[in-house]
C-alpha angles and dihedrals in degrees: 000000000000109000114193133166102212119212152193105232135196133151092261098045095041088069090069111099092233092057092045086056092052092048089052089055091053091049091046099049103026104022094231132128134183117272126200089011087298093296116138116247098250131172119238115297091245089070089062091058095058133061122259114242099209131027091235089070088079094055109115136176089173090238088112139022110297140193092248124096141171115269113239104252111267099177091236114065095004131039103148140034143242117243132206120249138163135204111258100186143013093260114137120244112253118258091249088071106078154224105348126087113296097207115061132167120260110264096034111147128223141173115229134198121186146147144188097203128126092228116064116259131197138200131199135199113200129204129225111268123282116210092219140309125243110215124330123339135185136222122194137180143162116254144182125194133193134190107350097329113147137190134220135179116215132186109214136179115270092242128050123233115224090340097309134105117250111216119224098175138002100213115209106263111193094176113121145139095274098055118120119285116281090014120172117209112241120185126182116220116203126224109296116195098188137055112286147162129221117236124196109198128195110196144163087057102164147115113119092209106056101356130222132247150177129215124199137181144147099047116190129184121192119182144119104253133186115270092225142005114301087232089082091062096052118127093006085284132183131203116273109237113187110229120216107263130202108270095228120084109196097177137005088246086071085073094056117119108187093161114036113238141134089263092069120101088246130086149117117324114252093238114106115267138171095231134021141212112260138201111254120204108166128053097184091116094036097121092047093050094044093044095236126133100200136069096279130183112276139170116285093209141004117333143179119249144169123207123190137166138192090281096052105109120225142275096067118203117271118226110218146167127238115268115285108216097221140301135227096195134038114288125223121206113194126182144151114253138190129177137180116248110280095022117126123191130196116214113193144169108223134183127240090278092051093252107150116245097181136344140197126198122220131190133188089272090065093059129100144098094299110091119246117227125207119186124202130187122254112280125198097207136055116289140158141204121248138191121204133173107229103173140003142168103286092209101045097033129229130278131174130174131186133186143163096041114190135171129203126188143082125281120221089249094056123091117243120225114259117266116232113257100184114053126172122209090239092054091051093046092050096042095049099031086231122204130179117253112266120263109284110246098183105269131097139156113284093228136067097239113111135170101169090231105090098030142002091256097240089173082082113067119215101214096182101039093239100118120105132172121231145142121271110245115238126226091004118161091198092050106029097189119180099238092212089062106028120036141124119013117004139176110244128199118188115202115200112214114309097359144144137210136178133207109198125193121225114257116291109209096209143336142193119207090332112177113204112194126184125193113209149161124205134186122238099276097041129098131192136185137169120222137186135155094003094307126106135187120202126217097233098175129064089249136007143085132308116204127190126180119207138177124183139152089201128070116271141170131226120219131198105206121198132183139163142198093206138002105321143163130211120194120195114199101183144342113215134183134203125183134036126320134161112245116268112254119254120246090258093049091051092048093050094043092050101039112026114079139149093193093229102152094330141061089218110204095346130107125208098180115139112256101178142022111290096031121130125187125245121241130217115247138169096277098037138288114335140182136183115208115203135162112315093039131064108182151014123211131209106191122191126223117248120281139163134224129183097193130046112271140183124246114209120198126181111199140161118218119187111172135073113240095028123116140199115216135186110214136181090243143342094275098052120124116241091248090064093051134085116243111230100174141010164319093173104067115160096173137002110289136187114205137176108222127198123201128176117240117212118217088245091064112110101167142350141197128219106214123198105201128190115160095156102070090127092060102034106020129238119338125217124205129184124188112201103181148344122208138167130217137177118271086258089059095252119146115259101178125050 
């Protein structure tokens, strides 16, 4: 009886005394020893990532580097490895090793898989990829088996899925221990129409007492294989040869490609690539190629496509347009697009040196019959559009198709239509279907962003009443809006003659690297700029975007300032923000922050700065803000910050007045004359008195000033005033601020 301890050998493990003992058994009974530290003679890994060009490339006697390698253990079909041995003497193999030849020349090489485990193990050697096989083929090899070991030939997909082999065919393998003496294993492989690899699997390697094993050598593969990947024959395609085009581009419509052909101004980039875009003509196998099982959208005529798989070496070909000289308005690229699941495509505009100007990313979910539109800004130098596959499903492969390519825009050499210089209000109202903004009811978005579609943008205050909302006219000669910038609902300001207007944002509490961008169009005599924190950016062109970046830990406002030197119109399409900003305060928060105050250590939102001769400031004290007015002064002012209310409210003021002849007034602002103010207290004061005063606030009120007046200090001496608190309530005397 042959008694062998079968092994897993490597240079490191072979140094262990136990493995040295096992190797001695193999040498003693079989006359074989490890070669090359047991590592299979394998060609460079790059060869396993490209298709063979003839079946004979898989022939292998293991006397040289071959296109067969161990499969990385996957725990399913493969849990062990083959190892490399050679015959060291002329000793015959024992009869327990069947059915191969027993007498072999010294120096013959083998690969060996074996194990001494209780649970069955398996090992696989895997071939380099085959593009496809026409008709039947045959693989053969010499083999020896011992103690329950078995063999199997599998046809597997060229790419793994999640680390595991995907079986295409389990070819009948009638190669076992009980075959006739000197048997050679022959396995027939059926017609295979897709890329594949051949796997030879030794399995049922078990028996923890004496072990089991399989030996292989002299592999031969004989078949008629495809000369190249079947991807190149998809859709009855032909190569895309870029025809020489006239150098002059007179209009962007010259770049249109409604029916894909080599005569279009689109094609493969001239940079070297391992695969190219092709011209597809037939969609009969569309569903099969796209991996869909329903009647999906597909091209109605010829189309451009690129197909790749896991073995397609990068770089992939880039599909690109001819150079566009330069543009003076935004350019729109529209096209139909389809992609296989898992495929992602990058569509870019690049300059003459291939530096990207802007890019968009498309997936299979973006595809379909409806054209995709990509808009790029005007560019004053030559540029082109490009399509590149950037990622795909390594198992299923990648596929992208485009058709019906069209460009819209204006080249630098083309003449723009004249912009209207005399615009009547009636023309504007009719063209834009202008309507006033709705009545403000007290709520607004708590951010600066505004597009006029979902709301009237009441976070922006129209201080001059000149803002209307309308719809941008399309294809208008009088108002030649670039549709990619100005479309849908817009804010419209009409300036009559030499005029000005301001849109002011509500107060922004704080911001960090906040970019505020505004898209606009203006007529010839109009001007626009955006300002914040003492910096302004002008809109120098007739249309475009204005961007301003601000950072502040203190509250600030943003203003859109407009002016004209003749009848003019300014249309604002959108106001966008990017970055961090604190939410805008609500109307109630602003009212409470700017009006309510107990004057304990702070004047809150009030100012007491002198604004005219004879003014003296108030000072904070224990019981509130106080002032003493003597000769040389006649008043003190406590002016509120601006606020807004939409319903009548009550202003509550608690104040102490001590001197005869003094008065307490409530005025529209700090500069108001006494005659335009309302007297709250005085002048008859017989003894110091503390009173709580109530005054109705009208919705039109935006600010007020509490004036402490004493112009009779010569007659009655100095006057002292103390204000203890200011509060605001609803007209029904309910608390507003808490």
